[in-house]
C-alpha positions in Angstrom: -0.7 -14.1 5.5 -2.4 -16.9 3.4 -3.9 -14.5 0.8 -0.4 -12.9 0.4 1.2 -16.4 -0.2 -1.5 -17.6 -2.5 -1.1 -14.6 -4.6 2.9 -15.0 -4.7 2.5 -18.8 -5.3 2.4 -18.6 -9.2 4.5 -15.4 -9.4 8.0 -15.4 -10.5 11.1 -16.0 -8.1 11.9 -12.9 -6.5 8.3 -11.3 -6.7 7.2 -9.5 -3.6 4.7 -7.3 -1.9 4.1 -5.0 1.1 1.0 -5.5 3.2 -0.3 -4.2 6.4 0.7 -6.6 9.5 -2.0 -7.9 11.5 0.4 -8.1 14.3 0.3 -5.5 17.0 3.2 -2.9 17.0 3.9 -3.9 13.4 3.2 -1.7 10.6 4.0 -3.7 7.4 5.2 -7.3 6.3 7.0 -8.0 3.4 6.0 -11.2 1.7 8.0 -12.7 -1.2 8.7 -15.9 -3.4 11.8 -17.5 -2.4 13.2 -20.6 -3.8 11.1 -22.8 -1.2 7.9 -20.8 -1.9 6.4 -17.7 -0.4 7.8 -16.4 2.7 7.0 -13.3 5.0 9.3 -11.3 7.4 8.0 -8.4 9.6 9.4 -4.8 8.8 10.3 -3.0 11.8 10.0 0.8 12.3 12.0 2.0 15.2 13.7 5.5 15.7 12.3 6.6 12.2 14.1 3.8 10.6 13.0 0.7 8.7 14.5 -2.7 8.9 13.9 -6.2 8.2 13.1 -8.1 11.6 16.2 -9.4 13.1 18.4 -7.5 10.8 20.9 -4.3 12.1 20.8 -2.6 8.9 18.4 0.3 8.8 17.0 2.7 6.2 15.5 6.1 6.1 12.4 5.0 4.0 10.7 1.8 3.1 11.7 2.3 -0.7 15.3 2.6 0.4 15.0 -0.7 2.0 13.3 -2.4 -0.8 15.7 -1.0 -3.3 18.7 -2.1 -1.1 17.6 -5.6 -1.1 16.6 -5.4 -5.0 20.1 -4.7 -5.8 21.7 -7.0 -3.3 24.1 -9.8 -4.8 21.7 -12.4 -3.1 18.8 -10.9 -5.4 16.1 -12.2 -3.1 13.6 -9.3 -4.3 13.5 -8.7 -7.8 9.9 -7.1 -8.8 6.9 -6.0 -7.0 4.1 -8.1 -7.4 1.2 -6.2 -9.2 -2.3 -7.0 -9.7 -2.2 -5.0 -12.9 0.2 -4.4 -15.4 1.9 -0.9 -15.3 0.9 1.8 -17.7 3.6 2.7 -20.6 3.9 6.0 -18.7 4.8 4.0 -15.4 7.3 1.9 -17.4 8.8 5.1 -18.9 9.1 6.8 -15.6 10.6 3.8 -13.8 13.4 3.4 -16.6 14.2 7.2 -16.6 14.6 7.2 -12.7 16.8 4.1 -13.2 18.9 6.1 -15.8 19.1 9.3 -13.8 20.1 7.5 -10.5 17.8 9.8 -8.5 15.6 12.7 -8.6 18.2 15.4 -8.4 19.2 14.9 -12.0 15.6 15.0 -13.2 15.6 18.9 -13.5 18.7 18.5 -16.0 16.5 16.5 -18.4 15.5 18.2 -21.6 11.7 17.8 -20.8 8.7 20.2 -20.0 8.0 21.3 -16.3 4.8 18.9 -16.7 7.1 15.9 -17.7 9.4 16.8 -14.6 6.4 16.9 -12.3 5.2 13.4 -13.5 8.6 12.0 -13.0 9.0 13.3 -9.5 5.4 12.2 -8.4 7.2 8.8 -7.8 10.9 9.1 -7.9 12.0 5.6 -7.2 13.2 2.8 -9.1 10.4 0.2 -8.2 
């Protein structure tokens, strides 16, 4: 917890990271930079669904959970905390996936099969 909070201390508001939880029975913890500083909340995984601890809303994937909270009106989460800057390819892929909406539209793009495969390697907006 301390290391995650230290990393987020100087990060922009809304920055977040997912880390392995040290608590028994909890796989992941979400740490993020809130208005009052870094905070952490457990991510529950029950009946093949993810949710934030204490919240009834569930999601089929961890990425779906993150995208929901990034796009929520509260804007508690905004950008993943990264130790390195994303490459130009990663930035382009993220933007294309954002514009496509989801991976089903990638096959309609006028790009080579190799580029389509690259886009689909990580078909998330994060």
